[in-house]
C-alpha positions in Angstrom: -6.8 -29.2 4.9 -7.0 -27.9 1.4 -5.6 -30.1 -1.3 -4.5 -28.7 -4.6 -5.5 -30.9 -7.5 -4.4 -29.1 -10.7 -3.3 -30.2 -14.1 -0.1 -28.4 -15.1 -0.4 -27.3 -18.7 3.1 -25.6 -18.7 4.2 -22.4 -20.4 6.3 -21.9 -23.5 9.4 -20.1 -22.2 10.9 -18.1 -25.1 13.1 -15.4 -23.5 15.2 -14.8 -20.4 14.7 -11.4 -18.7 16.4 -9.8 -15.8 14.1 -8.6 -13.1 14.8 -5.6 -10.8 17.0 -7.8 -8.5 19.2 -8.6 -11.4 18.0 -12.2 -11.4 17.4 -13.9 -14.8 13.8 -15.1 -15.2 12.5 -17.4 -18.0 9.4 -15.6 -19.3 6.8 -16.9 -21.7 7.0 -15.5 -25.2 3.5 -14.2 -24.9 2.3 -13.3 -21.5 -1.5 -13.2 -21.4 -2.3 -13.4 -17.7 -0.4 -11.9 -14.7 -0.9 -12.1 -11.0 0.9 -9.6 -8.7 1.5 -10.3 -5.1 0.5 -6.9 -3.6 -1.5 -3.9 -4.5 1.3 -1.6 -5.8 2.5 -4.2 -8.3 -1.1 -5.1 -9.3 -1.8 -1.4 -10.0 1.5 -1.1 -12.0 0.3 -4.0 -14.3 -3.1 -2.3 -14.5 -1.5 0.9 -15.8 0.4 -1.0 -18.4 -2.5 -3.2 -19.5 -5.5 -4.1 -17.3 -6.6 -6.9 -19.5 -3.5 -8.9 -18.4 -4.5 -9.2 -14.8 -5.6 -12.6 -13.7 -6.9 -11.5 -10.2 -7.0 -8.9 -7.5 -5.5 -8.6 -4.1 -8.7 -7.1 -2.7 -12.1 -6.1 -4.1 -12.2 -2.7 -5.8 -15.2 -0.9 -4.3 -16.3 2.7 -4.7 -14.2 3.4 -7.8 -16.2 1.7 -10.5 -16.4 4.9 -12.5 -12.7 4.9 -13.1 -11.9 1.2 -13.4 -12.6 -1.0 -16.5 -15.3 -3.6 -16.1 -12.9 -6.5 -16.8 -10.8 -5.7 -13.8 -13.8 -5.1 -11.5 -15.0 -8.6 -12.2 -11.7 -10.4 -11.5 -11.5 -13.0 -8.8 -9.9 -11.9 -5.5 -6.8 -14.0 -4.8 -5.3 -11.9 -2.0 -1.6 -11.3 -1.6 1.2 -10.3 0.7 0.5 -6.8 2.0 0.7 -6.8 5.7 -1.3 -7.8 8.8 -0.7 -11.5 8.0 -2.4 -11.4 4.6 -1.4 -14.2 2.2 -2.6 -15.3 -1.3 -5.2 -18.0 -1.8 -2.8 -20.5 -3.4 -5.6 -22.8 -4.6 -7.3 -20.0 -6.5 -4.0 -18.8 -7.9 -2.9 -22.2 -9.3 -6.4 -22.8 -10.7 -6.0 -19.6 -12.7 -2.6 -20.7 -13.8 -1.2 -17.2 -14.7 1.6 -17.0 -17.2 3.6 -14.9 -14.8 3.7 -13.7 -11.2 5.0 -10.2 -10.3 6.6 -10.4 -6.9 8.1 -7.9 -4.5 11.5 -8.1 -2.8 10.2 -7.2 0.7 7.8 -10.1 0.9 9.1 -12.2 3.8 7.6 -15.3 2.3 9.1 -14.8 -1.1 11.4 -17.7 -1.1 8.8 -20.2 0.0 6.3 -18.7 -2.4 8.7 -19.0 -5.3 9.3 -22.6 -4.5 5.6 -23.2 -4.4 5.1 -21.6 -7.8 8.0 -23.6 -9.3 6.0 -26.8 -8.7 3.4 -25.5 -11.2 5.9 -24.1 -13.7 4.8 -20.5 -13.0 7.7 -18.0 -13.2 8.0 -15.0 -10.9 9.7 -11.7 -11.6 10.5 -9.2 -8.9 9.7 -5.5 -9.4 10.9 -3.0 -6.8 8.6 0.0 -6.4 9.1 1.0 -2.8 10.2 4.5 -3.8 8.5 6.7 -6.3 11.8 7.2 -8.2 11.9 3.5 -9.0 8.8 3.7 -11.2 10.3 4.7 -14.5 12.6 1.7 -14.4 9.8 -0.5 -13.2 7.5 0.6 -16.0 10.1 0.0 -18.6 11.3 -3.4 -17.3 7.7 -4.7 -16.7 6.7 -3.4 -20.1 9.5 -5.3 -21.7 8.6 -8.5 -19.9 4.9 -8.1 -20.9 5.6 -6.9 -24.5 4.1 -3.5 -23.7 7.3 -1.5 -24.4 5.7 1.5 -26.2 3.1 2.1 -23.5 5.7 1.6 -20.7 7.9 4.2 -22.3 5.0 6.8 -22.2 4.4 6.1 -18.5 8.1 6.2 -17.7 8.6 9.5 -19.6 5.6 11.1 -17.9 7.0 10.1 -14.5 10.5 11.4 -15.2 9.0 14.6 -16.5 7.0 15.0 -13.3 10.1 14.6 -11.1 11.9 17.2 -13.2 8.9 19.6 -13.2 8.7 19.5 -9.4 12.4 19.4 -8.5 13.3 22.3 -10.7 11.0 24.5 -8.6 11.5 23.0 -5.1 15.3 23.2 -5.3 15.2 27.0 -5.1 13.1 27.0 -1.9 15.2 28.1 1.1 15.2 25.7 4.1 13.6 28.4 6.3 10.8 28.9 3.8 9.8 25.2 3.4 6.3 24.4 4.5 6.0 22.3 7.7 3.6 19.4 7.1 1.9 16.8 9.3 0.4 13.7 7.8 -2.7 12.7 9.9 -3.6 9.1 9.8 -6.4 7.2 11.6 -9.8 8.3 12.7 -8.4 10.6 15.4 -5.4 12.0 13.3 -3.0 10.8 16.0 -1.0 8.4 13.8 1.6 9.5 11.4 4.7 8.6 9.4 8.3 9.3 10.1 10.5 11.4 8.0 12.1 8.9 5.6 9.1 6.6 5.6 7.9 5.5 2.1 4.4 6.3 3.4 5.2 10.0 3.6 7.6 10.2 0.7 5.6 12.9 -1.2 6.2 15.5 1.5 9.9 16.0 0.9 9.6 15.3 -2.8 7.2 18.2 -3.0 9.5 20.5 -1.1 7.8 20.2 2.3 9.2 19.3 5.7 7.7 16.4 7.5 7.4 17.6 11.1 7.6 14.1 12.5 11.3 13.6 12.1 12.2 11.5 15.1 9.9 8.5 14.9 10.6 4.9 13.8 10.8 4.0 10.2 9.2 0.6 9.5 7.6 -0.8 6.4 4.1 -0.6 7.9 4.6 2.7 9.7 1.8 4.4 11.7 3.6 6.0 14.6 1.3 6.8 17.5 1.7 10.4 18.6 0.0 12.7 21.2 -1.9 15.9 20.8 0.8 17.6 22.8 3.4 16.5 20.3 1.4 17.8 17.3 0.9 21.1 19.0 4.6 21.3 19.6 5.2 20.5 15.9 3.1 23.5 14.8 2.5 22.2 11.2 1.5 24.8 8.6 -0.3 22.2 6.4 -2.0 18.9 7.4 -2.8 16.1 4.9 -5.6 13.9 6.3 -6.0 10.2 5.5 -9.5 9.5 6.8 -12.7 11.5 6.0 -14.1 10.9 9.4 -11.2 12.9 11.0 -11.3 15.6 8.3 -15.0 16.2 9.1 -14.2 17.0 12.7 -10.8 18.6 12.8 -12.0 22.2 12.5 -14.4 21.7 15.4 -12.1 19.8 17.7 -10.8 22.0 20.5 -7.4 20.4 20.7 -6.6 21.2 17.0 -7.7 24.8 16.9 -4.4 26.3 18.0 -2.4 24.6 15.2 -1.4 27.0 12.3 -2.7 24.6 9.6 -6.2 24.6 11.2 -6.3 28.3 12.0 -5.3 29.1 8.4 -7.6 26.6 6.8 -4.8 24.6 5.3 -6.1 21.1 6.1 -6.6 18.8 3.0 -8.3 15.4 2.6 -6.1 13.2 0.4 -7.8 12.1 -2.8 -8.3 8.3 -2.9 -10.0 7.4 -6.3 -9.5 5.1 -7.9 -6.5 4.5 -5.7 -4.9 6.6 -3.0 -2.9 9.5 -4.4 -0.6 9.7 -1.4 -0.2 6.3 0.4 -1.8 3.0 1.4 -1.4 1.5 -1.0 1.6 3.5 -2.4 0.7 3.0 -6.0 1.5 4.8 -9.3 -1.3 7.3 -8.4 1.4 9.0 -6.2 2.9 10.4 -9.5 -0.3 12.6 -9.8 -0.3 12.9 -6.0 3.2 14.5 -6.2 1.8 17.3 -8.4 -1.2 17.7 -6.1 0.9 18.0 -3.0 3.4 20.4 -4.6 0.6 22.6 -5.8 -1.1 22.5 -2.4 2.0 23.4 -0.5 3.3 26.1 -3.0 0.4 27.3 -5.1 2.1 30.5 -6.2 5.3 28.7 -7.1 3.8 26.0 -9.2 0.6 27.5 -10.6 -0.6 24.2 -11.9 -4.1 23.7 -13.3 -4.8 20.6 -11.2 -8.1 19.9 -12.9 -6.3 19.6 -16.3 -3.4 17.7 -14.7 -5.8 15.2 -13.3 -7.7 14.8 -16.5 -4.4 14.3 -18.5 -3.2 11.8 -15.9 -6.4 9.7 -16.0 -6.3 9.7 -19.8 -2.8 8.4 -19.9 -2.4 6.1 -16.9 -6.0 4.9 -16.4 -7.2 5.3 -20.0 -10.3 7.1 -18.8 -11.5 10.4 -20.0 -13.1 12.4 -17.2 -14.8 15.8 -17.1 -13.6 18.9 -15.4 -16.4 18.3 -12.8 -15.1 14.8 -12.2 -11.6 16.1 -11.6 -12.8 18.8 -9.2 -14.8 16.2 -7.3 -11.9 13.8 -7.0 -9.8 16.6 -5.4 -12.6 17.9 -3.3 -12.4 17.6 0.5 -16.2 17.0 0.4 -15.6 13.8 -1.7 
């Protein structure tokens, strides 16, 4: 049994802030270190100021080119993000962050909050299940962390992206909307229901999720059959796993599907974080543009290389080359 032996130094609470549940939280006047309980919230804090992060939910591997060195070297604390995962409380308390960013959907949130209270560590809840919650989340978190100006830039970009996409998709007749299948797993036979947060970009970009009768759960991954997918006749397929993308064009069962016949199968970009889902982070803001351009290239006419470079400059504070941007979006990544 692990015993926590920590000296509580305390925090100077100087302001009361309302979190996204409407609850008033006493926040330190100067927040210098933050721990977030799951990847989307960690990534939101990263976008605001990576130097504030006290630890990670999981190691960041394969994306070193796009993540700052400070973050790559942070201790891994874990978090609440499915499949029984929980934070390492001993590590967390030793780090003694000024603030914890929580999530409303965490089933252990009440007990976790009680635990943190023993060490005088406040927790603020940020709700970013849906992409349209990000502008408010950026602004509120920015106010809590004293990063208001940066938060406003990120929120403004996000709102502008929604407007840019919706102004064009609203005019697409129902009969002309592209039918989309989201292929998850190494065999492509897992997917997400219409209405699931994991497939949110499809309707936001004007597409029709062909899997409209499944169950909607937080963790998703409906199992489907090849016969079901053939019946769906998707015109575009977005693929989660490279191993499945590498074999879809040569797999006999998939050859009759319009998306495969017409070479409209796309591997989802994943660096530095997934642009589409799992974890559903702020990268979906760029992902929304990528999905919209992929579904309706003539309607949108976006220069996705430039869009990618602009996004990385603003949100990740990294300047990348046109070649880098092309590689990020390449299905041969």
